[in-house]
NUVEXLO-664315 format. One record per residue (C-alpha): residue number from 1; residue in three letters; x, y, z. Coordinates in steps of 0.05 Angstrom, whole numbers, plus 5000, padded with zeros to 4 digits. Example, Ala and Ser with C-alpha at 12.3 -4.5 7.8 and 13.67 -1.06 7.14 Angstrom:
% residues 2
<1,Ala,<5246,4910,5156>>
<2,Ser,<5273,4979,5143>>
This chain:
% residues 310
<1,Met,<3206,3979,4144>>
<2,Met,<3222,3963,4067>>
<3,Leu,<3206,3999,4005>>
<4,Ala,<3202,3967,3944>>
<5,Leu,<3213,4033,3885>>
<6,Leu,<3194,4024,3811>>
<7,Cys,<3231,4079,3779>>
<8,Gly,<3189,4095,3712>>
<9,Ser,<3144,4140,3685>>
<10,Pro,<3106,4188,3743>>
<11,Phe,<3041,4173,3754>>
<12,Leu,<2982,4175,3824>>
<13,Arg,<2986,4113,3854>>
<14,Val,<2910,4101,3886>>
<15,Asn,<2866,4048,3915>>
<16,Ser,<2866,4000,3852>>
<17,Arg,<2804,3966,3875>>
<18,Ser,<2766,4032,3892>>
<19,Gly,<2727,4029,3816>>
<20,Thr,<2745,4103,3802>>
<21,Gln,<2754,4114,3733>>
<22,Gln,<2814,4150,3746>>
<23,Ile,<2879,4146,3679>>
<24,Leu,<2940,4128,3709>>
<25,Asn,<3006,4141,3662>>
<26,Val,<2970,4186,3619>>
<27,His,<3044,4197,3582>>
<28,Asp,<3043,4122,3552>>
<29,Arg,<2968,4127,3532>>
<30,Ala,<2942,4160,3456>>
<31,Thr,<2928,4231,3479>>
<32,Ile,<2910,4300,3452>>
<33,Ser,<2941,4359,3482>>
<34,Leu,<2897,4413,3499>>
<35,Asp,<2953,4460,3529>>
<36,Gly,<2962,4539,3493>>
<37,Lys,<2914,4595,3493>>
<38,Trp,<2852,4590,3547>>
<39,Gln,<2799,4649,3531>>
<40,Ile,<2784,4670,3612>>
<41,Ile,<2731,4712,3648>>
<42,Ile,<2755,4739,3719>>
<43,Asp,<2697,4728,3761>>
<44,Pro,<2710,4751,3832>>
<45,Met,<2631,4762,3848>>
<46,Glu,<2621,4692,3819>>
<47,Thr,<2561,4720,3773>>
<48,Gly,<2568,4663,3730>>
<49,Tyr,<2556,4611,3780>>
<50,Tyr,<2501,4641,3837>>
<51,Asp,<2444,4673,3834>>
<52,Tyr,<2422,4734,3883>>
<53,Arg,<2405,4675,3924>>
<54,Tyr,<2469,4650,3925>>
<55,Glu,<2443,4582,3892>>
<56,Pro,<2483,4547,3837>>
<57,Lys,<2455,4585,3759>>
<58,Ser,<2427,4533,3712>>
<59,Asp,<2448,4584,3654>>
<60,Gly,<2520,4608,3683>>
<61,Phe,<2583,4621,3645>>
<62,Phe,<2589,4546,3624>>
<63,Glu,<2538,4547,3576>>
<64,Asn,<2588,4591,3531>>
<65,Arg,<2528,4625,3508>>
<66,Lys,<2518,4670,3450>>
<67,Val,<2480,4733,3437>>
<68,Ala,<2419,4713,3392>>
<69,Asp,<2402,4782,3370>>
<70,Gln,<2423,4853,3397>>
<71,Thr,<2357,4851,3439>>
<72,Glu,<2387,4795,3479>>
<73,Leu,<2414,4812,3550>>
<74,Leu,<2485,4771,3560>>
<75,Glu,<2533,4804,3610>>
<76,Tyr,<2594,4759,3590>>
<77,Asp,<2624,4732,3524>>
<78,Phe,<2690,4693,3524>>
<79,Asp,<2712,4712,3466>>
<80,Ala,<2721,4785,3470>>
<81,Gly,<2763,4770,3531>>
<82,Ser,<2827,4754,3554>>
<83,Thr,<2867,4692,3544>>
<84,Leu,<2917,4655,3595>>
<85,Asn,<2971,4595,3584>>
<86,Val,<2945,4528,3597>>
<87,Pro,<2991,4501,3643>>
<88,Gly,<3008,4558,3684>>
<89,Asp,<2987,4606,3735>>
<90,Trp,<2950,4673,3734>>
<91,Asn,<2978,4706,3782>>
<92,Ser,<3047,4704,3741>>
<93,Gln,<3014,4732,3666>>
<94,Met,<2983,4781,3682>>
<95,Pro,<3003,4847,3728>>
<96,Glu,<2932,4853,3757>>
<97,Leu,<2925,4776,3774>>
<98,Leu,<2987,4776,3818>>
<99,Trp,<2947,4780,3882>>
<100,Tyr,<2881,4753,3859>>
<101,Glu,<2853,4700,3896>>
<102,Gly,<2783,4674,3871>>
<103,Thr,<2744,4650,3814>>
<104,Ile,<2766,4650,3739>>
<105,Trp,<2727,4616,3683>>
<106,Tyr,<2777,4580,3632>>
<107,Lys,<2741,4558,3559>>
<108,Arg,<2770,4525,3502>>
<109,Asp,<2742,4504,3438>>
<110,Phe,<2770,4442,3404>>
<111,Thr,<2747,4392,3353>>
<112,Tyr,<2732,4322,3359>>
<113,Arg,<2736,4257,3315>>
<114,Lys,<2688,4195,3337>>
<115,Lys,<2725,4139,3336>>
<116,Ala,<2675,4073,3338>>
<117,Gly,<2690,4027,3399>>
<118,Gln,<2737,4075,3440>>
<119,Arg,<2725,4120,3496>>
<120,Val,<2754,4187,3516>>
<121,Phe,<2770,4216,3585>>
<122,Leu,<2789,4291,3596>>
<123,His,<2857,4291,3644>>
<124,Phe,<2890,4348,3681>>
<125,Gly,<2952,4346,3717>>
<126,Ala,<2936,4402,3757>>
<127,Val,<2888,4454,3779>>
<128,Asn,<2894,4509,3836>>
<129,Tyr,<2854,4492,3870>>
<130,Glu,<2783,4481,3864>>
<131,Ala,<2754,4458,3792>>
<132,Lys,<2687,4446,3768>>
<133,Val,<2684,4421,3698>>
<134,Tyr,<2639,4427,3646>>
<135,Val,<2638,4398,3572>>
<136,Asn,<2592,4422,3524>>
<137,Gly,<2544,4465,3571>>
<138,Arg,<2541,4398,3612>>
<139,Lys,<2576,4385,3683>>
<140,Val,<2625,4325,3688>>
<141,Gly,<2651,4341,3753>>
<142,Glu,<2697,4368,3807>>
<143,His,<2761,4367,3840>>
<144,Leu,<2786,4390,3899>>
<145,Gly,<2865,4398,3907>>
<146,Gly,<2911,4439,3875>>
<147,Phe,<2965,4378,3861>>
<148,Thr,<2937,4320,3844>>
<149,Pro,<2916,4300,3776>>
<150,Phe,<2844,4274,3761>>
<151,Ser,<2800,4260,3695>>
<152,Phe,<2730,4249,3670>>
<153,Asp,<2702,4207,3618>>
<154,Ile,<2659,4248,3570>>
<155,Thr,<2653,4196,3515>>
<156,Gly,<2580,4213,3526>>
<157,Glu,<2591,4284,3524>>
<158,Val,<2625,4302,3464>>
<159,Thr,<2600,4312,3396>>
<160,Glu,<2632,4290,3326>>
<161,Gly,<2663,4362,3309>>
<162,Asn,<2661,4433,3346>>
<163,Asn,<2668,4421,3423>>
<164,Phe,<2682,4456,3480>>
<165,Ile,<2699,4459,3553>>
<166,Val,<2700,4507,3610>>
<167,Val,<2727,4506,3671>>
<168,Lys,<2708,4541,3739>>
<169,Val,<2783,4548,3775>>
<170,Asp,<2777,4580,3844>>
<171,Asn,<2835,4590,3891>>
<172,Thr,<2801,4615,3950>>
<173,Cys,<2832,4592,4012>>
<174,Lys,<2793,4565,4067>>
<175,Arg,<2791,4547,4139>>
<176,Glu,<2789,4468,4111>>
<177,Ala,<2831,4468,4054>>
<178,Ile,<2902,4465,4044>>
<179,Pro,<2939,4531,4039>>
<180,Thr,<2876,4545,4099>>
<181,Ile,<2871,4621,4116>>
<182,Asn,<2939,4635,4145>>
<183,Ser,<2990,4600,4116>>
<184,Asp,<3064,4623,4096>>
<185,Trp,<3060,4617,4015>>
<186,Trp,<3008,4642,3967>>
<187,Asn,<2961,4599,3933>>
<188,Phe,<2969,4611,3864>>
<189,Gly,<2910,4594,3816>>
<190,Gly,<2902,4568,3757>>
<191,Ile,<2909,4497,3710>>
<192,Thr,<2977,4493,3727>>
<193,Arg,<2993,4430,3686>>
<194,Ser,<2982,4393,3633>>
<195,Val,<2908,4379,3595>>
<196,Asn,<2893,4321,3554>>
<197,Leu,<2840,4285,3518>>
<198,Val,<2865,4210,3526>>
<199,Glu,<2831,4157,3482>>
<200,Val,<2825,4083,3498>>
<201,Pro,<2792,4022,3476>>
<202,Gln,<2722,4007,3512>>
<203,Thr,<2768,3953,3559>>
<204,Phe,<2828,3988,3578>>
<205,Ile,<2876,3988,3627>>
<206,Gln,<2866,4029,3681>>
<207,Asp,<2921,4019,3737>>
<208,Tyr,<2983,3971,3744>>
<209,Phe,<3040,3970,3795>>
<210,Ile,<3108,3924,3778>>
<211,Gln,<3154,3916,3824>>
<212,Leu,<3210,3878,3867>>
<213,Ala,<3183,3834,3913>>
<214,Lys,<3198,3852,3989>>
<215,Gly,<3255,3831,4009>>
<216,Gln,<3275,3799,3942>>
<217,Asn,<3320,3810,3880>>
<218,Asp,<3287,3756,3839>>
<219,Lys,<3216,3764,3839>>
<220,Val,<3177,3816,3812>>
<221,Glu,<3098,3824,3846>>
<222,Gly,<3045,3875,3830>>
<223,Tyr,<2975,3883,3792>>
<224,Ile,<2939,3901,3744>>
<225,Arg,<2872,3932,3741>>
<226,Leu,<2827,3940,3675>>
<227,Ala,<2763,3975,3675>>
<228,Gly,<2709,3974,3624>>
<229,Met,<2655,3933,3580>>
<230,Asp,<2692,3862,3592>>
<231,Thr,<2738,3857,3648>>
<232,Gly,<2747,3781,3658>>
<233,Glu,<2800,3794,3587>>
<234,Glu,<2870,3765,3616>>
<235,Val,<2925,3811,3614>>
<236,Lys,<3000,3803,3592>>
<237,Val,<3068,3835,3615>>
<238,Thr,<3119,3827,3567>>
<239,Ile,<3187,3853,3585>>
<240,Pro,<3233,3838,3513>>
<241,Glu,<3307,3850,3543>>
<242,Leu,<3293,3795,3588>>
<243,Lys,<3257,3749,3540>>
<244,Phe,<3196,3747,3590>>
<245,Asn,<3131,3742,3570>>
<246,Gln,<3065,3717,3606>>
<247,Thr,<2988,3722,3616>>
<248,Phe,<2953,3723,3679>>
<249,Pro,<2875,3711,3694>>
<250,Thr,<2828,3769,3725>>
<251,Asp,<2773,3755,3772>>
<252,Gly,<2709,3791,3763>>
<253,Ser,<2725,3859,3769>>
<254,Gly,<2781,3860,3724>>
<255,Tyr,<2832,3861,3778>>
<256,Ala,<2905,3810,3758>>
<257,Thr,<2949,3796,3823>>
<258,Ile,<3017,3782,3784>>
<259,Ser,<3077,3747,3809>>
<260,Phe,<3138,3713,3771>>
<261,Pro,<3212,3699,3784>>
<262,Leu,<3257,3755,3753>>
<263,Lys,<3333,3785,3763>>
<264,Pro,<3336,3846,3730>>
<265,Val,<3392,3890,3736>>
<266,Leu,<3378,3934,3793>>
<267,Trp,<3369,4011,3789>>
<268,Ser,<3425,4056,3819>>
<269,Pro,<3457,4122,3807>>
<270,Glu,<3508,4088,3776>>
<271,Asn,<3475,4049,3736>>
<272,Pro,<3411,4079,3725>>
<273,Lys,<3378,4016,3681>>
<274,Leu,<3312,4015,3653>>
<275,Tyr,<3269,3959,3625>>
<276,Asp,<3215,3973,3572>>
<277,Val,<3150,3926,3601>>
<278,Thr,<3088,3933,3560>>
<279,Val,<3015,3912,3590>>
<280,Ser,<2973,3890,3539>>
<281,Ala,<2907,3869,3554>>
<282,Gly,<2857,3848,3486>>
<283,Ser,<2871,3912,3439>>
<284,His,<2896,3962,3494>>
<285,Gln,<2976,3967,3499>>
<286,Ile,<3019,4014,3548>>
<287,Thr,<3091,4007,3540>>
<288,Asp,<3129,4046,3610>>
<289,Arg,<3204,4042,3627>>
<290,Ile,<3219,4011,3694>>
<291,Gly,<3278,4011,3742>>
<292,Phe,<3276,3947,3798>>
<293,Arg,<3309,3965,3866>>
<294,Thr,<3290,3961,3943>>
<295,Ile,<3298,4005,4000>>
<296,Glu,<3304,3979,4069>>
<297,Thr,<3316,4034,4133>>
<298,Arg,<3340,3992,4191>>
<299,Gly,<3335,4037,4250>>
<300,Gln,<3373,4106,4222>>
<301,Asp,<3410,4068,4171>>
<302,Ile,<3381,4065,4097>>
<303,Leu,<3392,4008,4062>>
<304,Ser,<3397,3991,3981>>
<305,Met,<3393,3930,3950>>
<306,Val,<3462,3925,3944>>
<307,Asn,<3466,3923,4017>>
<308,Leu,<3419,3871,4031>>
<309,Phe,<3442,3820,3985>>
<310,Ser,<3513,3831,3976>>
């Protein structure tokens, strides 16, 4: 078995033809951090989400309502509650939450200036375990699983000026989940990795993968995936140090297969060589740092590129 490695910025690999709006390689994009203090409400009975029939409410805590007058009965207030640091788990931040399993609502206010011709995504590095996400009181999506990033297009939800995000976070162990009910580790809860607003053009580079071709140290293969309004644009790959600059066509879905001859210095622990690689399409551009190396297994032996081609 042969595995071609790409050493650069960490990002989750997903099926590039799935049509998903997952934003990859966030660290090399235009971002606005939402890390810091988030206001919280601890809700072990989930009264902020379910009514007495155990049906989801239409006016739950996600609305972040304020009391209009003193005669109104409103039994929650994010602004009067405690705060937790994001990123971070709640179990280690408050002694009373050390063994807490259930729901905590997180709320963050932010100011946003809308830009013509741009889309904005809300990206979470990880939330453990189940997340339901609301922007300005409207649900934008949900995610299950505590160790993978996820994002939602909120271009149509954010307004000019003041906005707020509410996230229902639930770390309850379930039979069908990981960890299950009988487990050998505690399922720490919270927004455990960074939260960012990610700004991209109307047509943007959603995903890309650039690596050595299988069994070759002088050829690069991969793909680039566009998403948005005009997915018929050409894409370009530039590696300045190797004086490489080439464009590739995309198909009707914005997918481009790339393949070209190239002989880079191979990455190794002794010489961890990385190249600046720029991928661009129209007005959108991402620069990543990539190292090239191939590893092959033969029986019980693991062979590096040096073993293969020396």
